[in-house]
N, CA, C, O and CB atoms as a CASP TS submission, in Angstrom:
PFRMAT TS
TARGET T0000
AUTHOR 0000-0000-0000
METHOD Language model
MODEL 1
PARENT N/A
ATOM      1  N   MET     1     -22.460 -10.962   4.794  1.00  0.00           N
ATOM      2  CA  MET     1     -21.495 -11.496   3.871  1.00  0.00           C
ATOM      3  C   MET     1     -21.723 -12.988   3.652  1.00  0.00           C
ATOM      4  O   MET     1     -21.055 -13.595   2.815  1.00  0.00           O
ATOM      5  CB  MET     1     -20.089 -11.238   4.376  1.00  0.00           C
ATOM      6  N   HIS     2     -22.632 -13.574   4.373  1.00  0.00           N
ATOM      7  CA  HIS     2     -23.066 -14.957   4.171  1.00  0.00           C
ATOM      8  C   HIS     2     -21.928 -15.963   4.279  1.00  0.00           C
ATOM      9  O   HIS     2     -21.930 -16.964   3.562  1.00  0.00           O
ATOM     10  CB  HIS     2     -23.724 -15.093   2.826  1.00  0.00           C
ATOM     11  N   GLY     3     -20.961 -15.725   5.152  1.00  0.00           N
ATOM     12  CA  GLY     3     -19.864 -16.658   5.360  1.00  0.00           C
ATOM     13  C   GLY     3     -18.848 -16.723   4.239  1.00  0.00           C
ATOM     14  O   GLY     3     -18.028 -17.640   4.209  1.00  0.00           O
ATOM     15  N   LYS     4     -18.879 -15.779   3.320  1.00  0.00           N
ATOM     16  CA  LYS     4     -17.966 -15.803   2.177  1.00  0.00           C
ATOM     17  C   LYS     4     -16.593 -15.218   2.494  1.00  0.00           C
ATOM     18  O   LYS     4     -15.631 -15.473   1.769  1.00  0.00           O
ATOM     19  CB  LYS     4     -18.575 -15.049   1.025  1.00  0.00           C
ATOM     20  N   ILE     5     -16.492 -14.446   3.557  1.00  0.00           N
ATOM     21  CA  ILE     5     -15.208 -13.841   3.909  1.00  0.00           C
ATOM     22  C   ILE     5     -14.384 -14.862   4.677  1.00  0.00           C
ATOM     23  O   ILE     5     -14.799 -15.355   5.726  1.00  0.00           O
ATOM     24  CB  ILE     5     -15.404 -12.541   4.749  1.00  0.00           C
ATOM     25  N   LYS     6     -13.216 -15.171   4.140  1.00  0.00           N
ATOM     26  CA  LYS     6     -12.354 -16.168   4.762  1.00  0.00           C
ATOM     27  C   LYS     6     -11.237 -15.544   5.584  1.00  0.00           C
ATOM     28  O   LYS     6     -10.685 -16.188   6.477  1.00  0.00           O
ATOM     29  CB  LYS     6     -11.764 -17.064   3.707  1.00  0.00           C
ATOM     30  N   LYS     7     -10.904 -14.303   5.290  1.00  0.00           N
ATOM     31  CA  LYS     7      -9.787 -13.667   5.978  1.00  0.00           C
ATOM     32  C   LYS     7     -10.052 -12.173   6.100  1.00  0.00           C
ATOM     33  O   LYS     7     -10.553 -11.541   5.171  1.00  0.00           O
ATOM     34  CB  LYS     7      -8.455 -13.928   5.231  1.00  0.00           C
ATOM     35  N   ILE     8      -9.713 -11.622   7.252  1.00  0.00           N
ATOM     36  CA  ILE     8      -9.810 -10.181   7.474  1.00  0.00           C
ATOM     37  C   ILE     8      -8.409  -9.684   7.813  1.00  0.00           C
ATOM     38  O   ILE     8      -7.737 -10.238   8.683  1.00  0.00           O
ATOM     39  CB  ILE     8     -10.843  -9.832   8.621  1.00  0.00           C
ATOM     40  N   VAL     9      -7.979  -8.639   7.121  1.00  0.00           N
ATOM     41  CA  VAL     9      -6.660  -8.048   7.353  1.00  0.00           C
ATOM     42  C   VAL     9      -6.871  -6.631   7.861  1.00  0.00           C
ATOM     43  O   VAL     9      -7.607  -5.847   7.262  1.00  0.00           O
ATOM     44  CB  VAL     9      -5.780  -8.060   6.048  1.00  0.00           C
ATOM     45  N   MET    10      -6.218  -6.311   8.971  1.00  0.00           N
ATOM     46  CA  MET    10      -6.316  -4.963   9.531  1.00  0.00           C
ATOM     47  C   MET    10      -4.924  -4.388   9.699  1.00  0.00           C
ATOM     48  O   MET    10      -3.988  -5.078  10.102  1.00  0.00           O
ATOM     49  CB  MET    10      -7.070  -4.970  10.884  1.00  0.00           C
ATOM     50  N   ARG    11      -4.811  -3.123   9.385  1.00  0.00           N
ATOM     51  CA  ARG    11      -3.590  -2.371   9.676  1.00  0.00           C
ATOM     52  C   ARG    11      -4.024  -1.135  10.432  1.00  0.00           C
ATOM     53  O   ARG    11      -4.946  -0.429  10.023  1.00  0.00           O
ATOM     54  CB  ARG    11      -2.783  -2.000   8.361  1.00  0.00           C
ATOM     55  N   ILE    12      -3.357  -0.885  11.526  1.00  0.00           N
ATOM     56  CA  ILE    12      -3.678   0.289  12.336  1.00  0.00           C
ATOM     57  C   ILE    12      -2.444   1.169  12.391  1.00  0.00           C
ATOM     58  O   ILE    12      -1.356   0.722  12.754  1.00  0.00           O
ATOM     59  CB  ILE    12      -4.150  -0.113  13.775  1.00  0.00           C
ATOM     60  N   GLU    13      -2.631   2.407  12.031  1.00  0.00           N
ATOM     61  CA  GLU    13      -1.541   3.381  12.074  1.00  0.00           C
ATOM     62  C   GLU    13      -2.074   4.626  12.772  1.00  0.00           C
ATOM     63  O   GLU    13      -3.065   5.217  12.340  1.00  0.00           O
ATOM     64  CB  GLU    13      -0.998   3.716  10.629  1.00  0.00           C
ATOM     65  N   VAL    14      -1.419   5.012  13.836  1.00  0.00           N
ATOM     66  CA  VAL    14      -1.817   6.213  14.559  1.00  0.00           C
ATOM     67  C   VAL    14      -1.140   7.405  13.897  1.00  0.00           C
ATOM     68  O   VAL    14       0.085   7.465  13.795  1.00  0.00           O
ATOM     69  CB  VAL    14      -1.443   6.119  16.080  1.00  0.00           C
ATOM     70  N   LEU    15      -1.950   8.340  13.454  1.00  0.00           N
ATOM     71  CA  LEU    15      -1.433   9.531  12.785  1.00  0.00           C
ATOM     72  C   LEU    15      -1.667  10.760  13.648  1.00  0.00           C
ATOM     73  O   LEU    15      -2.688  10.859  14.328  1.00  0.00           O
ATOM     74  CB  LEU    15      -2.091   9.711  11.407  1.00  0.00           C
ATOM     75  N   PRO    16      -0.740  11.683  13.623  1.00  0.00           N
ATOM     76  CA  PRO    16      -0.992  12.937  14.331  1.00  0.00           C
ATOM     77  C   PRO    16      -2.085  13.705  13.591  1.00  0.00           C
ATOM     78  O   PRO    16      -2.095  13.764  12.361  1.00  0.00           O
ATOM     79  CB  PRO    16       0.314  13.792  14.447  1.00  0.00           C
ATOM     80  N   VAL    17      -2.978  14.276  14.337  1.00  0.00           N
ATOM     81  CA  VAL    17      -4.068  15.047  13.735  1.00  0.00           C
ATOM     82  C   VAL    17      -3.764  16.523  13.926  1.00  0.00           C
ATOM     83  O   VAL    17      -3.498  16.988  15.034  1.00  0.00           O
ATOM     84  CB  VAL    17      -5.456  14.672  14.363  1.00  0.00           C
ATOM     85  N   LEU    18      -3.811  17.238  12.824  1.00  0.00           N
ATOM     86  CA  LEU    18      -3.562  18.669  12.901  1.00  0.00           C
ATOM     87  C   LEU    18      -4.646  19.351  13.725  1.00  0.00           C
ATOM     88  O   LEU    18      -5.830  19.033  13.607  1.00  0.00           O
ATOM     89  CB  LEU    18      -3.489  19.282  11.496  1.00  0.00           C
ATOM     90  N   GLU    19      -4.229  20.278  14.546  1.00  0.00           N
ATOM     91  CA  GLU    19      -5.201  21.073  15.285  1.00  0.00           C
ATOM     92  C   GLU    19      -5.757  22.122  14.325  1.00  0.00           C
ATOM     93  O   GLU    19      -5.005  22.851  13.677  1.00  0.00           O
ATOM     94  CB  GLU    19      -4.555  21.741  16.561  1.00  0.00           C
ATOM     95  N   VAL    20      -7.068  22.184  14.245  1.00  0.00           N
ATOM     96  CA  VAL    20      -7.712  23.103  13.306  1.00  0.00           C
ATOM     97  C   VAL    20      -8.180  24.340  14.054  1.00  0.00           C
ATOM     98  O   VAL    20      -8.899  24.255  15.050  1.00  0.00           O
ATOM     99  CB  VAL    20      -8.902  22.419  12.583  1.00  0.00           C
ATOM    100  N   ASP    21      -7.764  25.467  13.561  1.00  0.00           N
ATOM    101  CA  ASP    21      -8.218  26.751  14.095  1.00  0.00           C
ATOM    102  C   ASP    21      -9.506  27.107  13.351  1.00  0.00           C
ATOM    103  O   ASP    21      -9.464  27.516  12.191  1.00  0.00           O
ATOM    104  CB  ASP    21      -7.111  27.885  13.931  1.00  0.00           C
ATOM    105  N   ASN    22     -10.642  26.951  14.018  1.00  0.00           N
ATOM    106  CA  ASN    22     -11.938  27.171  13.364  1.00  0.00           C
ATOM    107  C   ASN    22     -12.071  28.562  12.772  1.00  0.00           C
ATOM    108  O   ASN    22     -12.637  28.724  11.691  1.00  0.00           O
ATOM    109  CB  ASN    22     -13.056  26.942  14.347  1.00  0.00           C
ATOM    110  N   LEU    23     -11.561  29.558  13.459  1.00  0.00           N
ATOM    111  CA  LEU    23     -11.670  30.921  12.930  1.00  0.00           C
ATOM    112  C   LEU    23     -10.906  31.054  11.622  1.00  0.00           C
ATOM    113  O   LEU    23     -11.413  31.615  10.650  1.00  0.00           O
ATOM    114  CB  LEU    23     -11.146  31.942  13.953  1.00  0.00           C
ATOM    115  N   ARG    24      -9.686  30.536  11.604  1.00  0.00           N
ATOM    116  CA  ARG    24      -8.885  30.613  10.370  1.00  0.00           C
ATOM    117  C   ARG    24      -9.477  29.734   9.274  1.00  0.00           C
ATOM    118  O   ARG    24      -9.480  30.110   8.102  1.00  0.00           O
ATOM    119  CB  ARG    24      -7.428  30.194  10.646  1.00  0.00           C
ATOM    120  N   TYR    25      -9.979  28.560   9.660  1.00  0.00           N
ATOM    121  CA  TYR    25     -10.526  27.632   8.667  1.00  0.00           C
ATOM    122  C   TYR    25     -11.642  28.292   7.859  1.00  0.00           C
ATOM    123  O   TYR    25     -11.718  28.133   6.641  1.00  0.00           O
ATOM    124  CB  TYR    25     -11.051  26.360   9.353  1.00  0.00           C
ATOM    125  N   PHE    26     -12.498  29.028   8.548  1.00  0.00           N
ATOM    126  CA  PHE    26     -13.639  29.637   7.865  1.00  0.00           C
ATOM    127  C   PHE    26     -13.354  31.027   7.314  1.00  0.00           C
ATOM    128  O   PHE    26     -14.138  31.548   6.520  1.00  0.00           O
ATOM    129  CB  PHE    26     -14.798  29.712   8.800  1.00  0.00           C
ATOM    130  N   SER    27     -12.248  31.634   7.720  1.00  0.00           N
ATOM    131  CA  SER    27     -11.985  32.994   7.241  1.00  0.00           C
ATOM    132  C   SER    27     -10.810  33.093   6.262  1.00  0.00           C
ATOM    133  O   SER    27     -10.693  34.080   5.536  1.00  0.00           O
ATOM    134  CB  SER    27     -11.721  33.891   8.414  1.00  0.00           C
ATOM    135  N   GLU    28      -9.938  32.073   6.238  1.00  0.00           N
ATOM    136  CA  GLU    28      -8.760  32.115   5.367  1.00  0.00           C
ATOM    137  C   GLU    28      -8.800  30.956   4.367  1.00  0.00           C
ATOM    138  O   GLU    28      -8.553  29.805   4.728  1.00  0.00           O
ATOM    139  CB  GLU    28      -7.457  32.060   6.208  1.00  0.00           C
ATOM    140  N   PRO    29      -9.108  31.269   3.127  1.00  0.00           N
ATOM    141  CA  PRO    29      -9.197  30.202   2.116  1.00  0.00           C
ATOM    142  C   PRO    29      -7.929  29.347   1.997  1.00  0.00           C
ATOM    143  O   PRO    29      -8.030  28.132   1.830  1.00  0.00           O
ATOM    144  CB  PRO    29      -9.504  30.812   0.773  1.00  0.00           C
ATOM    145  N   LYS    30      -6.741  29.952   2.079  1.00  0.00           N
ATOM    146  CA  LYS    30      -5.504  29.172   1.953  1.00  0.00           C
ATOM    147  C   LYS    30      -5.367  28.177   3.105  1.00  0.00           C
ATOM    148  O   LYS    30      -4.959  27.036   2.888  1.00  0.00           O
ATOM    149  CB  LYS    30      -4.279  30.107   1.913  1.00  0.00           C
ATOM    150  N   TYR    31      -5.699  28.594   4.311  1.00  0.00           N
ATOM    151  CA  TYR    31      -5.640  27.708   5.473  1.00  0.00           C
ATOM    152  C   TYR    31      -6.571  26.514   5.254  1.00  0.00           C
ATOM    153  O   TYR    31      -6.199  25.368   5.505  1.00  0.00           O
ATOM    154  CB  TYR    31      -6.025  28.472   6.771  1.00  0.00           C
ATOM    155  N   ARG    32      -7.780  26.801   4.785  1.00  0.00           N
ATOM    156  CA  ARG    32      -8.777  25.756   4.542  1.00  0.00           C
ATOM    157  C   ARG    32      -8.286  24.795   3.451  1.00  0.00           C
ATOM    158  O   ARG    32      -8.385  23.577   3.603  1.00  0.00           O
ATOM    159  CB  ARG    32     -10.136  26.386   4.135  1.00  0.00           C
ATOM    160  N   VAL    33      -7.763  25.341   2.363  1.00  0.00           N
ATOM    161  CA  VAL    33      -7.276  24.508   1.260  1.00  0.00           C
ATOM    162  C   VAL    33      -6.107  23.636   1.717  1.00  0.00           C
ATOM    163  O   VAL    33      -6.047  22.456   1.373  1.00  0.00           O
ATOM    164  CB  VAL    33      -6.849  25.387   0.067  1.00  0.00           C
ATOM    165  N   ASP    34      -5.189  24.199   2.479  1.00  0.00           N
ATOM    166  CA  ASP    34      -4.046  23.423   2.979  1.00  0.00           C
ATOM    167  C   ASP    34      -4.511  22.274   3.867  1.00  0.00           C
ATOM    168  O   ASP    34      -4.002  21.159   3.753  1.00  0.00           O
ATOM    169  CB  ASP    34      -3.079  24.331   3.758  1.00  0.00           C
ATOM    170  N   PHE    35      -5.468  22.535   4.746  1.00  0.00           N
ATOM    171  CA  PHE    35      -5.995  21.480   5.612  1.00  0.00           C
ATOM    172  C   PHE    35      -6.695  20.406   4.778  1.00  0.00           C
ATOM    173  O   PHE    35      -6.482  19.213   4.996  1.00  0.00           O
ATOM    174  CB  PHE    35      -6.971  22.072   6.655  1.00  0.00           C
ATOM    175  N   GLN    36      -7.519  20.822   3.837  1.00  0.00           N
ATOM    176  CA  GLN    36      -8.232  19.861   2.996  1.00  0.00           C
ATOM    177  C   GLN    36      -7.263  19.027   2.164  1.00  0.00           C
ATOM    178  O   GLN    36      -7.487  17.834   1.961  1.00  0.00           O
ATOM    179  CB  GLN    36      -9.218  20.586   2.079  1.00  0.00           C
ATOM    180  N   ARG    37      -6.196  19.644   1.686  1.00  0.00           N
ATOM    181  CA  ARG    37      -5.176  18.917   0.922  1.00  0.00           C
ATOM    182  C   ARG    37      -4.524  17.851   1.801  1.00  0.00           C
ATOM    183  O   ARG    37      -4.335  16.714   1.367  1.00  0.00           O
ATOM    184  CB  ARG    37      -4.101  19.894   0.370  1.00  0.00           C
ATOM    185  N   TRP    38      -4.182  18.220   3.037  1.00  0.00           N
ATOM    186  CA  TRP    38      -3.575  17.267   3.974  1.00  0.00           C
ATOM    187  C   TRP    38      -4.532  16.097   4.233  1.00  0.00           C
ATOM    188  O   TRP    38      -4.125  14.936   4.198  1.00  0.00           O
ATOM    189  CB  TRP    38      -3.210  17.972   5.311  1.00  0.00           C
ATOM    190  N   LEU    39      -5.796  16.412   4.492  1.00  0.00           N
ATOM    191  CA  LEU    39      -6.780  15.373   4.788  1.00  0.00           C
ATOM    192  C   LEU    39      -7.019  14.477   3.572  1.00  0.00           C
ATOM    193  O   LEU    39      -7.080  13.255   3.706  1.00  0.00           O
ATOM    194  CB  LEU    39      -8.100  16.005   5.244  1.00  0.00           C
ATOM    195  N   ASN    40      -7.153  15.069   2.402  1.00  0.00           N
ATOM    196  CA  ASN    40      -7.361  14.282   1.183  1.00  0.00           C
ATOM    197  C   ASN    40      -6.183  13.362   0.904  1.00  0.00           C
ATOM    198  O   ASN    40      -6.376  12.231   0.458  1.00  0.00           O
ATOM    199  CB  ASN    40      -7.591  15.202  -0.012  1.00  0.00           C
ATOM    200  N   GLN    41      -4.973  13.826   1.158  1.00  0.00           N
ATOM    201  CA  GLN    41      -3.780  12.994   0.969  1.00  0.00           C
ATOM    202  C   GLN    41      -3.822  11.783   1.902  1.00  0.00           C
ATOM    203  O   GLN    41      -3.484  10.671   1.495  1.00  0.00           O
ATOM    204  CB  GLN    41      -2.494  13.819   1.220  1.00  0.00           C
ATOM    205  N   ALA    42      -4.235  11.998   3.145  1.00  0.00           N
ATOM    206  CA  ALA    42      -4.346  10.886   4.091  1.00  0.00           C
ATOM    207  C   ALA    42      -5.361   9.855   3.591  1.00  0.00           C
ATOM    208  O   ALA    42      -5.108   8.653   3.674  1.00  0.00           O
ATOM    209  CB  ALA    42      -4.754  11.405   5.490  1.00  0.00           C
ATOM    210  N   TRP    43      -6.496  10.308   3.078  1.00  0.00           N
ATOM    211  CA  TRP    43      -7.520   9.397   2.542  1.00  0.00           C
ATOM    212  C   TRP    43      -6.998   8.654   1.319  1.00  0.00           C
ATOM    213  O   TRP    43      -7.249   7.458   1.179  1.00  0.00           O
ATOM    214  CB  TRP    43      -8.802  10.175   2.177  1.00  0.00           C
ATOM    215  N   GLU    44      -6.281   9.331   0.438  1.00  0.00           N
ATOM    216  CA  GLU    44      -5.738   8.678  -0.758  1.00  0.00           C
ATOM    217  C   GLU    44      -4.737   7.589  -0.378  1.00  0.00           C
ATOM    218  O   GLU    44      -4.730   6.514  -0.978  1.00  0.00           O
ATOM    219  CB  GLU    44      -5.067   9.714  -1.679  1.00  0.00           C
ATOM    220  N   GLU    45      -3.899   7.863   0.610  1.00  0.00           N
ATOM    221  CA  GLU    45      -2.935   6.863   1.066  1.00  0.00           C
ATOM    222  C   GLU    45      -3.653   5.662   1.663  1.00  0.00           C
ATOM    223  O   GLU    45      -3.258   4.520   1.428  1.00  0.00           O
ATOM    224  CB  GLU    45      -1.970   7.469   2.094  1.00  0.00           C
ATOM    225  N   LYS    46      -4.704   5.915   2.435  1.00  0.00           N
ATOM    226  CA  LYS    46      -5.496   4.829   3.016  1.00  0.00           C
ATOM    227  C   LYS    46      -6.132   3.993   1.920  1.00  0.00           C
ATOM    228  O   LYS    46      -6.086   2.764   1.974  1.00  0.00           O
ATOM    229  CB  LYS    46      -6.578   5.385   3.956  1.00  0.00           C
ATOM    230  N   ASP    47      -6.727   4.642   0.924  1.00  0.00           N
ATOM    231  CA  ASP    47      -7.362   3.923  -0.183  1.00  0.00           C
ATOM    232  C   ASP    47      -6.354   3.064  -0.942  1.00  0.00           C
ATOM    233  O   ASP    47      -6.665   1.934  -1.318  1.00  0.00           O
ATOM    234  CB  ASP    47      -8.032   4.910  -1.142  1.00  0.00           C
ATOM    235  N   GLU    48      -5.156   3.588  -1.168  1.00  0.00           N
ATOM    236  CA  GLU    48      -4.124   2.834  -1.878  1.00  0.00           C
ATOM    237  C   GLU    48      -3.674   1.626  -1.059  1.00  0.00           C
ATOM    238  O   GLU    48      -3.445   0.554  -1.618  1.00  0.00           O
ATOM    239  CB  GLU    48      -2.921   3.739  -2.196  1.00  0.00           C
ATOM    240  N   GLN    49      -3.546   1.787   0.261  1.00  0.00           N
ATOM    241  CA  GLN    49      -3.174   0.655   1.112  1.00  0.00           C
ATOM    242  C   GLN    49      -4.232  -0.437   1.044  1.00  0.00           C
ATOM    243  O   GLN    49      -3.900  -1.618   0.948  1.00  0.00           O
ATOM    244  CB  GLN    49      -2.978   1.113   2.567  1.00  0.00           C
ATOM    245  N   ILE    50      -5.498  -0.052   1.093  1.00  0.00           N
ATOM    246  CA  ILE    50      -6.585  -1.033   1.003  1.00  0.00           C
ATOM    247  C   ILE    50      -6.531  -1.742  -0.346  1.00  0.00           C
ATOM    248  O   ILE    50      -6.659  -2.964  -0.418  1.00  0.00           O
ATOM    249  CB  ILE    50      -7.966  -0.349   1.201  1.00  0.00           C
ATOM    250  N   HIS    51      -6.341  -0.978  -1.401  1.00  0.00           N
ATOM    251  CA  HIS    51      -6.273  -1.558  -2.741  1.00  0.00           C
ATOM    252  C   HIS    51      -5.128  -2.568  -2.836  1.00  0.00           C
ATOM    253  O   HIS    51      -5.317  -3.665  -3.362  1.00  0.00           O
ATOM    254  CB  HIS    51      -6.097  -0.450  -3.796  1.00  0.00           C
ATOM    255  N   GLN    52      -3.948  -2.211  -2.337  1.00  0.00           N
ATOM    256  CA  GLN    52      -2.798  -3.114  -2.386  1.00  0.00           C
ATOM    257  C   GLN    52      -3.041  -4.373  -1.555  1.00  0.00           C
ATOM    258  O   GLN    52      -2.650  -5.467  -1.962  1.00  0.00           O
ATOM    259  CB  GLN    52      -1.539  -2.396  -1.891  1.00  0.00           C
ATOM    260  N   LEU    53      -3.684  -4.224  -0.393  1.00  0.00           N
ATOM    261  CA  LEU    53      -4.008  -5.396   0.427  1.00  0.00           C
ATOM    262  C   LEU    53      -4.991  -6.306  -0.295  1.00  0.00           C
ATOM    263  O   LEU    53      -4.867  -7.529  -0.231  1.00  0.00           O
ATOM    264  CB  LEU    53      -4.587  -4.964   1.783  1.00  0.00           C
ATOM    265  N   MET    54      -5.964  -5.721  -0.979  1.00  0.00           N
ATOM    266  CA  MET    54      -6.938  -6.524  -1.718  1.00  0.00           C
ATOM    267  C   MET    54      -6.258  -7.295  -2.848  1.00  0.00           C
ATOM    268  O   MET    54      -6.592  -8.454  -3.094  1.00  0.00           O
ATOM    269  CB  MET    54      -8.056  -5.629  -2.283  1.00  0.00           C
ATOM    270  N   ILE    55      -5.314  -6.667  -3.529  1.00  0.00           N
ATOM    271  CA  ILE    55      -4.567  -7.365  -4.581  1.00  0.00           C
ATOM    272  C   ILE    55      -3.733  -8.490  -3.966  1.00  0.00           C
ATOM    273  O   ILE    55      -3.740  -9.619  -4.457  1.00  0.00           O
ATOM    274  CB  ILE    55      -3.655  -6.374  -5.361  1.00  0.00           C
ATOM    275  N   LYS    56      -3.018  -8.172  -2.893  1.00  0.00           N
ATOM    276  CA  LYS    56      -2.135  -9.144  -2.242  1.00  0.00           C
ATOM    277  C   LYS    56      -2.894 -10.376  -1.763  1.00  0.00           C
ATOM    278  O   LYS    56      -2.392 -11.496  -1.860  1.00  0.00           O
ATOM    279  CB  LYS    56      -1.419  -8.496  -1.069  1.00  0.00           C
ATOM    280  N   HIS    57      -4.098 -10.170  -1.248  1.00  0.00           N
ATOM    281  CA  HIS    57      -4.855 -11.270  -0.660  1.00  0.00           C
ATOM    282  C   HIS    57      -5.916 -11.825  -1.607  1.00  0.00           C
ATOM    283  O   HIS    57      -6.808 -12.561  -1.186  1.00  0.00           O
ATOM    284  CB  HIS    57      -5.510 -10.812   0.622  1.00  0.00           C
ATOM    285  N   GLY    58      -5.815 -11.471  -2.883  1.00  0.00           N
ATOM    286  CA  GLY    58      -6.684 -12.070  -3.887  1.00  0.00           C
ATOM    287  C   GLY    58      -8.118 -11.594  -3.886  1.00  0.00           C
ATOM    288  O   GLY    58      -8.994 -12.295  -4.392  1.00  0.00           O
ATOM    289  N   ALA    59      -8.383 -10.428  -3.336  1.00  0.00           N
ATOM    290  CA  ALA    59      -9.751  -9.910  -3.303  1.00  0.00           C
ATOM    291  C   ALA    59     -10.055  -9.031  -4.502  1.00  0.00           C
ATOM    292  O   ALA    59     -11.162  -8.508  -4.630  1.00  0.00           O
ATOM    293  CB  ALA    59      -9.985  -9.128  -2.027  1.00  0.00           C
ATOM    294  N   VAL    60      -9.066  -8.867  -5.390  1.00  0.00           N
ATOM    295  CA  VAL    60      -9.254  -8.046  -6.590  1.00  0.00           C
ATOM    296  C   VAL    60      -8.807  -8.867  -7.789  1.00  0.00           C
ATOM    297  O   VAL    60      -7.728  -9.459  -7.791  1.00  0.00           O
ATOM    298  CB  VAL    60      -8.456  -6.691  -6.499  1.00  0.00           C
ATOM    299  N   LYS    61      -9.652  -8.890  -8.802  1.00  0.00           N
ATOM    300  CA  LYS    61      -9.324  -9.562 -10.056  1.00  0.00           C
ATOM    301  C   LYS    61      -8.802  -8.502 -11.012  1.00  0.00           C
ATOM    302  O   LYS    61      -9.475  -7.496 -11.239  1.00  0.00           O
ATOM    303  CB  LYS    61     -10.568 -10.320 -10.658  1.00  0.00           C
ATOM    304  N   THR    62      -7.618  -8.705 -11.576  1.00  0.00           N
ATOM    305  CA  THR    62      -7.030  -7.732 -12.493  1.00  0.00           C
ATOM    306  C   THR    62      -7.455  -8.047 -13.920  1.00  0.00           C
ATOM    307  O   THR    62      -7.305  -9.175 -14.389  1.00  0.00           O
ATOM    308  CB  THR    62      -5.489  -7.724 -12.376  1.00  0.00           C
ATOM    309  N   ASP    63      -7.985  -7.039 -14.603  1.00  0.00           N
ATOM    310  CA  ASP    63      -8.320  -7.149 -16.023  1.00  0.00           C
ATOM    311  C   ASP    63      -7.210  -6.439 -16.784  1.00  0.00           C
ATOM    312  O   ASP    63      -7.286  -5.234 -17.022  1.00  0.00           O
ATOM    313  CB  ASP    63      -9.747  -6.528 -16.352  1.00  0.00           C
ATOM    314  N   SER    64      -6.176  -7.190 -17.165  1.00  0.00           N
ATOM    315  CA  SER    64      -5.001  -6.573 -17.784  1.00  0.00           C
ATOM    316  C   SER    64      -5.310  -5.965 -19.144  1.00  0.00           C
ATOM    317  O   SER    64      -4.597  -5.062 -19.583  1.00  0.00           O
ATOM    318  CB  SER    64      -3.898  -7.593 -17.928  1.00  0.00           C
ATOM    319  N   SER    65      -6.351  -6.434 -19.821  1.00  0.00           N
ATOM    320  CA  SER    65      -6.668  -5.865 -21.132  1.00  0.00           C
ATOM    321  C   SER    65      -7.161  -4.428 -21.022  1.00  0.00           C
ATOM    322  O   SER    65      -6.990  -3.637 -21.950  1.00  0.00           O
ATOM    323  CB  SER    65      -7.715  -6.716 -21.835  1.00  0.00           C
ATOM    324  N   LYS    66      -7.774  -4.088 -19.886  1.00  0.00           N
ATOM    325  CA  LYS    66      -8.290  -2.732 -19.695  1.00  0.00           C
ATOM    326  C   LYS    66      -7.479  -1.950 -18.675  1.00  0.00           C
ATOM    327  O   LYS    66      -7.708  -0.757 -18.477  1.00  0.00           O
ATOM    328  CB  LYS    66      -9.740  -2.782 -19.261  1.00  0.00           C
ATOM    329  N   GLY    67      -6.526  -2.622 -18.024  1.00  0.00           N
ATOM    330  CA  GLY    67      -5.731  -1.950 -17.006  1.00  0.00           C
ATOM    331  C   GLY    67      -6.542  -1.585 -15.776  1.00  0.00           C
ATOM    332  O   GLY    67      -6.237  -0.614 -15.085  1.00  0.00           O
ATOM    333  N   GLN    68      -7.589  -2.378 -15.504  1.00  0.00           N
ATOM    334  CA  GLN    68      -8.467  -2.077 -14.376  1.00  0.00           C
ATOM    335  C   GLN    68      -8.486  -3.255 -13.420  1.00  0.00           C
ATOM    336  O   GLN    68      -8.208  -4.394 -13.796  1.00  0.00           O
ATOM    337  CB  GLN    68      -9.897  -1.746 -14.858  1.00  0.00           C
ATOM    338  N   ASN    69      -8.819  -2.954 -12.181  1.00  0.00           N
ATOM    339  CA  ASN    69      -8.984  -3.981 -11.161  1.00  0.00           C
ATOM    340  C   ASN    69     -10.431  -3.979 -10.715  1.00  0.00           C
ATOM    341  O   ASN    69     -11.031  -2.922 -10.521  1.00  0.00           O
ATOM    342  CB  ASN    69      -8.026  -3.748  -9.957  1.00  0.00           C
ATOM    343  N   GLN    70     -10.986  -5.165 -10.555  1.00  0.00           N
ATOM    344  CA  GLN    70     -12.370  -5.290 -10.124  1.00  0.00           C
ATOM    345  C   GLN    70     -12.417  -6.053  -8.805  1.00  0.00           C
ATOM    346  O   GLN    70     -11.832  -7.131  -8.704  1.00  0.00           O
ATOM    347  CB  GLN    70     -13.226  -6.002 -11.205  1.00  0.00           C
ATOM    348  N   PRO    71     -13.104  -5.515  -7.781  1.00  0.00           N
ATOM    349  CA  PRO    71     -13.239  -6.246  -6.524  1.00  0.00           C
ATOM    350  C   PRO    71     -14.004  -7.547  -6.738  1.00  0.00           C
ATOM    351  O   PRO    71     -14.921  -7.607  -7.557  1.00  0.00           O
ATOM    352  CB  PRO    71     -13.946  -5.381  -5.471  1.00  0.00           C
ATOM    353  N   LEU    72     -13.628  -8.575  -6.009  1.00  0.00           N
ATOM    354  CA  LEU    72     -14.328  -9.846  -6.090  1.00  0.00           C
ATOM    355  C   LEU    72     -15.506  -9.904  -5.133  1.00  0.00           C
ATOM    356  O   LEU    72     -16.320 -10.825  -5.210  1.00  0.00           O
ATOM    357  CB  LEU    72     -13.378 -10.983  -5.805  1.00  0.00           C
ATOM    358  N   ILE    73     -15.608  -8.939  -4.235  1.00  0.00           N
ATOM    359  CA  ILE    73     -16.708  -8.949  -3.276  1.00  0.00           C
ATOM    360  C   ILE    73     -17.780  -7.977  -3.687  1.00  0.00           C
ATOM    361  O   ILE    73     -18.792  -7.846  -2.997  1.00  0.00           O
ATOM    362  CB  ILE    73     -16.213  -8.618  -1.881  1.00  0.00           C
TER
END
């Protein structure tokens, strides 16, 4: 990063992890889809938290004409 990073922000949240039944995961499509939905939701929430932190700490430049945000790094 060549000394360009001036601040690092970390948030740690301990989440319960669902126990996965391997037999059901591979044999029951609904079980697999439900697990994947849960996992994808966790990733989406994490991504949104990172995005909000980047906006808050000035690491994202907002292009209001296009409604898009561009990382500064």
